[in-house]
C-alpha positions in Angstrom: 12.3 -0.9 -7.0 11.0 0.0 -10.1 11.5 -3.1 -11.8 10.3 -5.1 -8.6 7.3 -3.0 -9.0 6.6 -3.9 -12.6 6.7 -7.7 -12.6 4.7 -7.3 -9.4 2.6 -5.8 -11.4 2.5 -7.8 -14.6 2.5 -11.2 -12.3 -1.0 -9.8 -10.5 -2.1 -8.9 -14.4 -1.7 -12.8 -14.8 -3.0 -13.9 -11.8 -6.3 -12.1 -12.3 -6.4 -13.8 -15.9 -5.6 -17.0 -14.8 -8.2 -17.0 -11.9 -10.8 -15.9 -14.7 -10.2 -17.9 -17.2 -10.4 -20.8 -14.5 -13.8 -19.0 -12.9 -15.1 -18.9 -16.8 -14.1 -23.1 -17.1 -15.9 -24.2 -13.8 -19.4 -22.0 -15.0 -19.4 -22.7 -18.9 -19.2 -26.8 -17.4 -22.2 -26.0 -15.2 -19.8 -27.9 -12.3 -20.2 -26.3 -8.8 -22.0 -23.1 -9.2 -20.0 -22.7 -5.4 -16.7 -22.6 -6.9 -17.7 -20.3 -9.9 -18.3 -17.9 -7.4 -15.7 -18.1 -5.1 -13.3 -17.7 -8.3 -14.6 -15.2 -9.0 -14.9 -13.2 -5.8 -10.9 -14.1 -5.9 -11.3 -12.2 -9.6 -12.4 -9.1 -7.8 -9.5 -9.0 -5.2 -6.9 -9.7 -7.7 -8.1 -6.9 -9.5 -8.2 -4.5 -7.2 -4.9 -5.5 -6.0 -3.7 -5.1 -9.4 -5.0 -1.6 -9.9 -3.5 -0.8 -7.2 0.1 -2.4 -8.3 -0.1 -0.5 -11.3 -1.0 3.4 -9.5 1.7 2.5 -7.3 4.3 1.6 -10.0 3.2 5.1 -12.0 3.8 7.0 -9.0 6.6 5.2 -8.2 7.7 5.9 -11.8 6.5 9.5 -12.3 8.9 10.2 -9.0 11.9 9.0 -10.4 
C-alpha cells in the first residue's frame, strides 16, 4: 500500500508539472487565452489532488 501511494503521489506531481508547462507554453505563445485558463484550472485541481495524496502517503507511512 505504501509503495502504491508513493508512486501515485509522484505521478500526480509530474502531472501538475506537465499541465503547468503546457499552460505556460500556450500563454507565452499568445495563442488561445481560453485554453491557457483551462489548463491553469486543471493545474489547480491536480495540485489539490497531489497535496491530498502526499498527505495521505505521509499519514500511512507514519502508522506503519
